[in-house]
C-alpha positions in Angstrom: 58.9 3.8 50.3 55.9 5.9 51.0 53.6 5.7 48.0 51.5 8.6 49.2 51.4 11.4 51.8 49.2 14.5 52.5 49.4 17.4 50.2 51.0 20.4 51.9 48.5 22.7 50.1 45.0 21.1 50.4 45.8 18.1 52.7 44.4 15.6 50.3 46.2 12.5 49.1 49.4 13.1 47.1 50.8 10.1 45.2 54.4 9.3 44.4 55.4 10.3 40.9 59.2 9.9 40.7 62.4 9.7 42.7 65.5 11.5 41.6 68.9 12.8 42.7 68.9 16.2 44.5 72.1 18.1 45.2 73.8 15.3 43.4 73.7 13.0 46.4 70.2 12.5 47.9 67.5 10.3 46.5 64.4 12.4 46.9 60.8 11.4 46.3 58.3 13.7 44.6 54.5 13.5 45.0 51.5 14.9 43.1 48.2 15.8 44.7 45.1 14.0 43.4 42.9 17.1 44.2 44.8 20.3 43.4 47.7 18.8 41.3 50.3 20.4 43.5 53.7 18.7 43.2 55.9 18.5 46.3 59.0 16.8 47.5 59.1 14.7 50.6 59.9 16.8 53.6 63.1 18.5 52.5 65.7 17.2 55.0 68.4 18.7 52.8 67.0 22.3 52.9 69.6 23.8 55.2 72.4 22.5 52.9 70.6 23.9 49.9 70.6 27.4 51.5 74.2 27.7 52.5 73.9 30.7 50.2 70.7 32.8 50.1 70.9 32.7 46.3 72.1 29.5 44.5 75.4 29.6 42.6 73.9 28.6 39.3 71.4 31.4 39.2 73.2 33.4 36.5 69.8 34.8 35.3 69.2 36.9 38.4 69.8 40.3 36.7 68.0 39.4 33.5 65.0 38.1 35.5 64.8 41.2 37.7 64.8 43.5 34.6 62.2 41.4 32.9 59.8 41.6 35.9 60.5 45.4 36.2 59.1 45.8 32.7 56.2 43.5 33.3 55.2 44.8 36.6 55.4 48.5 35.8 52.2 48.7 33.7 50.3 46.4 36.1 51.1 48.7 39.0 50.6 51.9 37.0 47.2 51.0 35.7 45.7 48.7 38.3 47.2 49.5 41.7 48.4 53.1 41.4 51.7 54.9 40.9 51.6 56.7 44.2 51.1 53.8 46.5 53.6 51.8 48.6 54.8 48.3 47.6 56.8 45.6 49.2 59.2 43.1 47.6 58.8 40.0 49.8 61.7 37.7 50.1 63.6 40.4 48.3 67.1 38.8 48.3 69.9 41.3 48.0 67.5 44.2 47.3 67.9 44.3 43.5 64.2 44.5 42.6 63.4 47.0 45.3 66.1 49.3 44.0 65.3 49.1 40.3 61.5 49.6 41.0 62.4 52.8 43.0 64.6 53.8 40.1 61.5 53.7 37.9 59.5 55.7 40.4 57.5 53.3 42.5 57.7 53.5 46.3 59.1 50.0 46.9 60.4 48.5 50.2 62.4 45.3 51.0 61.8 42.4 53.3 63.7 39.1 53.5 64.2 36.9 56.6 67.2 35.0 55.2 69.1 37.4 52.9 71.1 40.6 53.5 69.8 43.8 51.9 72.9 45.1 49.9 71.3 47.1 47.1 68.4 49.0 48.6 69.6 49.8 52.1 67.5 52.4 53.9 64.3 51.1 52.3 63.6 48.1 54.5 60.0 47.3 55.6 58.8 49.2 58.6 55.6 48.4 60.6 54.0 51.7 59.8 54.1 51.1 56.1 50.8 49.9 54.4 51.2 48.3 51.0 48.9 48.2 48.1 50.6 45.0 46.9 53.6 42.8 47.5 55.7 41.2 44.9 57.1 37.7 45.4 59.1 36.8 42.4 60.6 33.2 42.2 59.5 32.6 45.8 56.5 30.2 45.7 58.5 27.2 44.5 60.8 27.5 47.5 57.9 27.2 50.1 58.0 24.1 52.3 54.7 25.2 53.8 52.8 27.3 51.2 49.7 27.8 53.4 51.6 29.2 56.4 53.8 31.4 54.1 50.9 32.9 52.2 49.2 33.6 55.5 52.3 35.5 56.4 52.4 37.4 53.1 48.8 38.5 53.6 49.7 40.3 56.8 51.4 42.9 54.6 48.9 43.2 51.8 45.8 41.6 50.4 47.4 41.4 47.0 50.3 39.1 46.1 51.9 39.5 42.7 54.1 36.5 42.1 56.0 34.4 39.6 56.3 30.7 39.4 56.4 28.3 36.4 53.1 26.3 36.3 53.1 22.6 35.5 50.5 21.2 33.1 48.4 18.0 33.4 51.4 16.0 32.1 54.5 16.5 34.2 57.6 17.8 32.5 60.3 15.2 32.0 63.2 15.2 34.4 65.3 17.4 32.3 63.1 20.4 33.0 65.3 23.1 34.4 62.7 24.4 36.8 62.8 21.3 39.0 66.1 22.6 40.3 67.5 19.2 41.3 71.1 20.6 41.3 70.5 23.2 43.9 67.7 21.6 45.8 65.7 24.8 46.6 62.6 24.1 44.5 60.4 21.9 46.7 56.9 23.1 45.5 55.5 23.2 42.0 52.0 24.5 41.1 49.3 23.7 38.6 46.6 26.2 37.7 44.2 24.1 39.9 46.6 24.7 42.8 46.3 28.5 42.4 42.5 28.3 42.1 42.4 26.3 45.3 44.6 28.9 47.1 42.4 31.7 45.8 39.3 30.0 47.2 40.9 29.1 50.5 42.0 32.7 51.2 38.9 34.3 49.7 40.9 35.9 47.0 40.7 36.4 43.2 43.2 34.9 40.8 44.5 36.5 37.7 47.1 34.6 35.7 48.8 34.4 32.4 48.7 30.6 32.9 52.4 30.3 32.6 54.7 32.2 35.0 53.0 35.4 36.4 50.0 35.5 38.7 48.1 37.7 41.1 46.1 36.6 44.2 44.1 39.6 45.4 41.0 40.8 47.2 40.5 43.0 44.1 38.7 41.6 41.1 41.2 41.8 38.3 40.2 40.5 34.9 42.6 38.1 33.4 42.1 39.8 30.1 43.3 43.1 31.5 46.1 41.4 33.4 47.3 39.6 30.3 47.1 42.8 28.1 49.5 44.6 30.5 51.7 41.6 30.8 52.1 41.3 27.1 52.5 45.0 26.6 56.1 44.7 27.8 56.9 43.3 24.3 55.7 46.6 22.8 57.9 48.9 25.0 54.9 50.3 27.1 57.5 50.3 30.0 59.5 53.0 28.3 56.4 55.1 27.6 55.2 54.9 31.2 58.5 56.0 32.5 57.7 59.4 31.1 54.8 59.6 33.7 56.9 58.4 36.6 59.5 60.3 38.6 62.6 58.2 39.4 63.6 58.1 43.0 67.3 57.4 42.2 68.5 61.0 43.1 66.0 61.8 45.8 66.8 58.5 47.5 70.5 59.4 47.5 69.7 62.8 49.1 67.4 61.2 51.7 70.1 58.7 52.7 72.8 61.3 53.0 70.6 63.3 55.4 69.7 60.4 57.6 
C-alpha cells in the first residue's frame, strides 16, 4: 500500500488517512495533504462506473438544493455582481439551476460536458457570451484534477461562485454523508487552507462562509458582506429582491417560439 502520494492541488506530500469501500465493492485509499489539507482518493479507477448516470441515483435533494442556492445566490448577484449581467452555470447538469435563475430574472446560461440540457434548452453557452461570474454548485468535490478544471472555469469568467462542504482539522468519521462512498463521485474534499492556496495560485481573492459556499474572484469581496447576503436568505430577502427583477419565464418562451 502506498502510504503517501503527491497532492493533486499543491503537489506536496499527501499521507494515507483511511481505506474504505466505494461503490460497495472497491477498497479505496484516501490521502490528506500535509500542506494544504486537501483530501483526495487514490486515482479513481472506478470513475467511469460512478458516472453511468450524470446524476447519481441517491441524489434526492437535487431540487431542494437548487432552490436553496437560488435564494442564496440572488442577493449576492444583485448587490455584488449586477442584475443586468450574464452568468454561466458551469457543469449545469440537466439545466435546472439555469432555468430557475432565469425565472428570477438573471441572464443565466448552461454548460456541461457530460450531461444533457433538458430544462433550459435554448440558453446554452455560446462563445460570444462574456460572463460576470460562473456558478459551480456541487462540482468541486467531483474534480479529479482541480487545478486543470479551475483553469478551464477561469476561461469563462474571473469569478467562480461555488459550493462544497469544507472539512475541518479533524476529519469527519466515515459515516459523514458527504464522502459519498455509495456513489463514488466525490473524490476531492477541501479545507479552508486548500481554498486559500487556490486563491493564491490563481491570483484571486477568496470569500467564504467557512462551511459550504465560496467565491474565488479577481474582485475583492469582503467576507463580511458575502456572509451578510448569504445569511439574508433566512430573512426572505430573496422575495423582496424579486420585486426589482423581471422574470424571463414568459419572454424566454416567446423567444424560443420565434427561433
